[in-house]
N, C-alpha and C positions, 0 to 999 in steps of 0.2 A: 785554803783547801789544800794548797801544795804541802803543808807541814803535815796533813792528816793522812796522805798517801803513802802507801808502802814502796818502797824504791822499785819493786818488781812490777809494779801496777802499771798500766798504760795510763799516760796523761790526758787522753781524751775520754771522757765517760759520755755515754749517749745519754739523751735526754729523757729518757723515760724511767732513767735510774735516778731515785731522789737523793739528795744528799742528806747527811747526818742531821737529824732532827726534823726533817721536812716530811710531809705526808705524802704516801704513795698514790697520784693520781690516776695512774693506770690500773691498779688494783681496784680502787672505786669504781672506776669507770667499767671494767670488767665485770664486777660484782653487780652494779644496776644492771647492766645489759643482760646477764645470765638470768637474774630475777625476773625481768620483763619477757625474756625468751621463753622462761619455763611457763609462766603465767599464760602468755599468749598462745603456746601449744597446748597447754591443758584446757583452755576454753576453746579453742580450733577442735580438739578431740571430743570434748562434750557437745558441741554443736554438730558434729559430724554422727556423734553415737545417737543423738535424740532425732535426727532426721526423719527416721521411721514414723515416730511419734507425732511430729510436727505435721507430717504427710497424712496420716491418719486421723488428724484431730478434725479434719473437715468432713469426716465420713461419720458413719454410724459409730453409737456409743460402744456396742460389743466390740466391734473391730477394734476401735481405739484402746478397749482395755487389754485385748489378746496382744495387740502391738506392745503395748507399754510393758505387759509381762514378759515377751520374749525378748524386748530390750534390757529389761533387768536380769534375765537370765543371762544374756549374752554380756552384760559388764560383771558380773559376779562370777561367772564361771569361765570366762575367756574362752568361750566355744563360740566363734563366729558365725556359725551355721543358724545360730537364734536370730542374729542381727541380720542375716540375709533373709530369713523367712519373714522377719517382721518387715522388713523393707519391701519384698515382694508382696505380702499381704497389705501392706499399706497403699501399693501402688494399685492393687487390683479393686475395682468397684463392686462390693458383693450387692446382689439384689437384694431388693426387701421384700422379704415376705411375711412380715408381720402386719403390714397395712391390709394387703388384699385378703388375707385371712381373718383379720378384725372386721373388714367391710362384708364379708361372706358371714360371719357369725352375726352381726348385725341386721343383715337381710333374713337370714334364718328365724333370726328372734321376733323380727317384724311380721314376717310370714305366719309364725305360730302364735302371734300376739301375745308374747311373753315379756316381761321386763327384762332389758339388759342386766348381765351380771354386776356390772359397776352399781346400778340403782340398788340391786337386792343387799350389796354390802353396805351401801349410806342407809338403808332403813334398818339393818341391824346395827349400825353403829350408834343412831340416834332412834331410839323408840318411841313411837308416837302413842299418845294416851287414846285408845279406842276401845270401844265395847267388844265384846265377844259376838255381839249380834250383827255388827258393821263389818267384822272381817270375814263372816261366814258367805256372804254374796260374793266377795271377790275371790275367796278360794274357790266357790262352786264354779264362778265364771271361768276361772283360770282352767279347772278341771275338764268344763265343757269344750273350751276351745282346743285343750291338746287332745281329748279324745274323740272330736268331731272328725269323721272321715273326711277326705279330700276327694274331690271329683275327679275322675282321671281326664276328662276334658281340658281343664284348665285349674286355676286355683281358687275356686269358688266355695264357699261354705254353706253348709245345709241350715 
């Protein structure tokens, strides 16, 4: 090795400098470290970015969808206010208005003695083979129940 050195070069070469024809171990180690570091930071960024969606996943479906859209808007527009809004929306428990309204509608249908809306849709999707004479009393009975006046003292029928 002394024969290949330039006369002005130092005689002591640091250990991280490879000799002629040897592979550069430091370059390979730093390259592997950089690839692992970039992947780890990318995974950390995406985990942090999807945190509002993961928090809203246990909530209602509509809330989850709104938070997911806000997360996508934040990702593609680089406007962090969408991410903050999605995080706040995910942390707030929205009240369930649908269940009480469905129960009220069911109770009113029961009081009026009409079939629920879902049952009417099912009867339209699968037509039954009936004669016109068999359908007429049902229609007349339904009209009688709807048009019957209700007593003001209670919910009694005439």
